[in-house]
C-alpha positions in Angstrom: -19.8 8.1 -5.6 -18.0 6.3 -8.4 -20.1 4.9 -11.2 -21.1 1.3 -10.7 -19.6 0.1 -14.0 -16.5 1.8 -15.2 -15.8 -0.9 -17.8 -18.7 0.3 -20.0 -17.9 4.0 -20.0 -19.2 6.0 -23.0 -16.8 6.0 -25.9 -15.9 9.6 -26.9 -18.2 11.1 -29.6 -15.3 11.6 -31.9 -15.0 7.8 -32.3 -18.5 7.3 -33.5 -19.1 10.6 -35.4 -20.5 10.4 -38.9 -17.1 11.2 -40.5 -15.4 8.3 -38.8 -18.3 5.9 -39.3 -18.5 6.6 -43.0 -15.6 6.8 -45.5 -12.9 8.2 -43.2 -12.0 4.7 -41.9 -12.9 1.1 -42.3 -14.9 -0.9 -39.8 -11.7 -2.7 -38.7 -10.0 0.7 -38.1 -13.0 1.9 -36.2 -13.0 -1.1 -34.0 -9.3 -0.6 -33.3 -9.8 3.0 -32.4 -12.7 2.1 -30.1 -10.7 -0.6 -28.2 -7.8 1.9 -27.8 -10.1 4.5 -26.3 -11.9 2.1 -23.8 -9.2 1.9 -21.2 -8.7 5.7 -21.1 -12.5 6.2 -21.0 -12.8 3.7 -18.2 -10.0 5.3 -16.2 -11.4 8.8 -16.5 -14.9 7.5 -15.6 -13.4 5.9 -12.4 -11.4 9.0 -11.5 -14.0 11.6 -12.5 -15.6 11.8 -9.0 -12.1 12.3 -7.5 -11.3 15.5 -9.3 -12.3 17.7 -6.4 -9.4 16.4 -4.4 -7.0 16.8 -7.3 -8.1 20.3 -8.0 -7.8 21.8 -4.6 -10.1 20.1 -2.1 -8.8 17.6 0.4 -9.3 13.9 -0.3 -11.4 11.8 2.0 -11.3 8.0 1.9 -12.8 7.4 5.3 -16.0 5.4 4.6 -18.4 4.4 7.4 -15.5 4.8 9.8 -13.0 2.7 7.9 -9.9 4.5 6.6 -9.1 3.1 3.1 -5.4 3.6 2.4 -2.8 2.6 -0.1 0.7 1.0 0.2 2.9 3.6 -1.5 4.9 4.0 -3.6 4.9 0.2 -4.0 1.4 0.2 -5.5 2.5 2.7 -8.1 5.2 0.3 -9.2 8.4 1.1 -7.2 10.1 2.2 -4.0 11.6 5.5 -4.8 8.9 7.7 -6.4 9.2 11.3 -5.2 7.0 12.3 -2.2 5.2 15.1 -4.1 4.3 12.7 -7.0 3.0 10.1 -4.5 0.9 12.8 -2.9 -0.5 13.9 -6.3 -1.5 10.4 -7.2 -3.2 9.9 -3.8 -5.2 13.1 -4.2 -6.2 12.1 -7.7 -7.5 8.8 -6.2 -9.2 10.6 -3.4 -7.2 8.7 -0.8 -6.5 10.3 2.5 -4.3 7.7 4.2 -1.2 5.8 3.3 1.3 3.2 4.4 4.5 5.0 3.1 7.9 3.5 2.6 10.8 5.3 4.1 12.7 5.7 0.8 10.8 8.7 -0.5 11.2 10.4 2.9 14.9 9.9 2.9 15.1 11.0 -0.8 13.3 14.2 0.3 15.8 14.5 3.2 18.7 14.6 0.8 19.9 11.0 0.6 21.5 10.6 -2.9 19.0 8.9 -5.2 21.5 6.2 -6.3 21.9 5.2 -2.7 18.2 5.2 -1.9 17.5 2.9 -4.9 20.4 0.5 -4.1 19.9 -2.9 -2.7 21.0 -3.2 0.9 22.7 -6.0 2.8 21.1 -9.3 3.8 22.6 -12.8 4.3 22.3 -13.5 0.6 22.9 -10.0 -0.8 26.6 -10.0 -1.3 29.5 -7.5 -0.9 28.0 -4.8 -3.1 24.8 -4.7 -1.1 26.8 -4.7 2.1 28.6 -1.6 0.8 25.3 0.1 0.1 24.2 -0.6 3.6 27.3 1.0 5.0 26.7 4.1 2.8 23.2 4.5 4.0 24.2 4.0 7.6 26.9 6.7 7.3 24.5 9.1 5.7 21.9 8.6 8.5 24.5 9.6 11.1 24.5 13.2 9.9 20.8 13.4 8.8 18.6 15.9 10.6 14.8 15.5 11.1 13.9 19.0 10.0 13.1 17.8 6.5 10.9 15.0 7.9 8.8 17.7 9.5 8.6 19.5 6.1 7.6 16.2 4.5 4.8 15.7 7.0 3.6 19.3 6.5 3.4 18.8 2.8 1.2 15.7 3.3 -0.9 17.4 6.0 -1.6 20.3 3.8 -2.5 17.9 1.0 -5.0 16.0 3.2 -3.1 12.7 3.3 -2.3 11.0 6.6 0.9 8.9 6.9 -0.5 6.3 9.3 2.2 3.6 8.8 5.8 3.9 7.9 7.3 0.9 6.0 11.0 0.3 6.9 13.1 -2.2 5.0 15.9 -4.1 6.7 15.0 -3.0 10.2 16.4 -6.2 11.9 19.9 -5.4 10.6 19.9 -1.9 11.9 22.1 -0.6 14.6 20.6 0.9 17.8 21.2 4.4 16.4 19.4 3.5 13.2 16.5 2.0 15.1 16.1 5.2 17.1 16.4 7.2 13.8 13.6 5.1 12.2 11.2 5.3 15.1 11.8 9.0 15.5 11.1 9.5 11.8 7.8 7.5 12.1 6.6 9.6 15.0 7.5 12.9 13.3 5.5 11.8 10.2 2.5 11.1 12.4 2.6 7.4 12.0 1.2 5.1 14.6 3.2 2.0 13.6 6.2 0.9 11.6 5.7 -2.1 9.3 8.4 -4.5 8.1 8.8 -8.0 6.8 8.5 -10.7 9.5 11.5 -12.5 10.9 11.6 -16.0 12.1 14.5 -15.2 14.5 13.1 -14.6 17.9 16.1 -12.5 19.0 15.5 -10.1 16.0 11.9 -9.6 16.8 12.5 -9.2 20.6 15.3 -6.7 20.0 13.3 -4.4 17.7 10.3 -4.9 19.9 12.2 -3.4 22.8 12.8 -0.2 20.6 9.1 -0.3 19.7 8.2 -0.3 23.4 10.8 2.5 24.1 9.2 4.7 21.5 5.6 3.5 22.3 5.0 2.7 18.7 3.9 -0.7 17.3 6.2 -2.7 15.0 3.8 -4.5 12.6 5.1 -7.6 11.0 4.1 -8.4 7.5 4.0 -12.0 6.2 3.4 -13.8 3.0 1.5 -16.9 1.9 3.8 -19.1 3.9 3.2 -17.2 7.2 0.7 -19.0 9.3 -1.4 -17.4 12.1 0.7 -19.3 14.7 3.8 -17.4 13.7 2.1 -14.0 14.2 0.7 -15.3 17.5 4.2 -16.4 18.6 5.6 -13.0 17.8 3.2 -11.4 20.3 5.0 -13.2 23.1 8.2 -11.4 22.1 7.1 -7.9 22.9 3.9 -6.0 23.9 4.4 -3.5 21.0 4.9 -6.3 18.5 1.9 -6.5 16.1 0.8 -7.6 12.7 0.3 -6.1 9.3 -2.1 -8.8 8.1 -2.1 -9.4 4.4 -5.5 -11.0 3.8 -4.7 -12.0 0.3 -1.5 -13.8 1.2 -3.3 -15.3 4.2 -6.0 -16.9 2.0 -3.6 -17.9 -0.8 -1.5 -19.8 1.7 -4.5 -21.8 2.9 -4.1 -20.4 6.4 -7.8 -20.2 7.2 -10.1 -17.2 7.5 -8.5 -13.8 8.0 -11.8 -12.8 9.6 -11.4 -15.3 12.4 -7.8 -14.3 13.0 -8.8 -10.6 13.2 -11.6 -11.4 15.7 -9.0 -12.9 18.0 -6.2 -10.4 17.5 -7.6 -7.1 16.3 -5.8 -5.2 19.1 -2.4 -6.3 17.6 -3.3 -5.4 14.0 -2.2 -2.0 12.8 -3.5 -2.4 9.2 -4.5 -5.0 6.8 -3.3 -5.3 3.2 -6.3 -5.5 1.0 -5.8 -7.6 -2.2 -7.5 -10.5 -3.8 -5.9 -13.9 -4.5 -7.0 -17.3 -5.5 -6.7 -20.3 -3.1 -4.8 -23.1 -4.6 -4.6 -25.9 -2.1 -1.8 -27.7 -4.0 0.7 -24.8 -4.4 -0.6 -22.7 -1.5 0.4 -19.7 -3.6 -2.6 -18.8 -5.8 -2.4 -15.9 -8.1 -3.4 -12.3 -7.6 -6.6 -11.2 -9.2 -8.6 -8.0 -9.7 -10.8 -7.3 -6.7 -13.9 -9.5 -6.5 -12.4 -12.3 -8.7 -10.4 -14.3 -6.1 -11.2 -16.1 -2.9 -10.2 -13.4 -0.4 -13.2 -12.2 1.7 -12.4 -8.5 1.2 -16.0 -7.3 1.8 -16.3 -9.4 5.0 -13.0 -8.0 6.3 -14.0 -4.4 5.6 -17.4 -4.8 7.2 -15.8 -6.4 10.2 -13.6 -3.4 10.7 -16.6 -1.1 10.2 -19.0 -2.9 12.5 -16.5 -3.2 15.3 -15.1 0.4 14.9 -11.5 -0.9 15.0 -8.7 1.5 14.3 -7.3 -0.7 11.5 -6.4 0.9 8.2 -7.7 -1.0 5.2 -4.5 -0.6 3.0 -4.9 -1.5 -0.6 -1.8 -3.2 -2.0 -1.9 -3.3 -5.7 -0.2 -6.4 -7.1 -2.2 -8.0 -10.0 -1.0 -7.6 -13.6 -2.5 -4.5 -15.2 -4.6 -5.5 -18.2 -3.3 -4.4 -21.6 -6.5 -2.4 -22.1 -6.1 -0.5 -18.8 -3.7 1.5 -16.7 -2.3 1.1 -13.2 -4.1 4.3 -12.0 -7.3 3.1 -13.5 -7.0 -0.3 -11.9 -6.2 1.2 -8.5 -9.2 3.5 -8.8 -11.4 0.4 -9.4 -9.9 -1.3 -6.3 -10.7 1.8 -4.3 -14.3 1.8 -5.7 -14.7 -1.8 -4.8 -13.8 -1.1 -1.2 -16.0 2.0 -1.0 -19.0 0.1 -2.4 -18.4 -2.7 0.1 -18.8 -0.2 2.9 -21.7 1.8 1.5 
């Protein structure tokens, strides 16, 4: 188990040794040194129990039947981090499940990095982005799935399950690209593809047909402005159309209780994004906060999944600003601990 209070981790002895406390530095210098050391000490305290996974053992983030996962590499600060680096970070955090974006897989498959990182076409993207979409589409025509199998093998051996594949721009894909994406997801071992929600029924219906063809859910992700009614309407457009419910966004948009929505529609939910946000009834777009400081019922949601034994991944999506006295990995570790403690 992680310690109950990583914020008050012990300062290294070198900082309060007799030499430092006496003539070697002033009180002001000592205070500065101590404050500099605190974030690192807190991070190492949070990550210390996870070293077994990082040093050779397999990670395990299934707690009381609930699989705690992470949206990667987004939570690490980008879209195109290398697959082996993502795996290393997950093992360090003792996380055995992820929602993985397709970009690191395609990078592993051999797509040029400059193309992987480029913006792709959308109605507002412009000619340059349209050109990038064409380059990606052309590359995918000649891509083989052998490297996808190698990617999955790397993660299986590392003890991390790719349960969800996040695919950007799926509604603009050709039929060949849709088959390509669903085949990739299945070879990775995923049980759903996630993507940003569309308000165009024809888009959802078309992709839903491919989801049914491949017997794999397409899980639509919304933001604060996405009400429960929009998710419910999408279910009428295909029996393999589901939801990636972001409970932080749902609360921030004043859409009611994610708990009640989950009770009604759990069979259509592949995974929930776990984050904490404030409810601001005026803006309906309250800020992200560290876990436990906002208005999102994270503990209630986790326990609801646990008590009902639902196969819904609890996917941490890290979005709040990293404090100056901390690190991204340290804050993610605290978020993981918060979820573990809620299920203990």
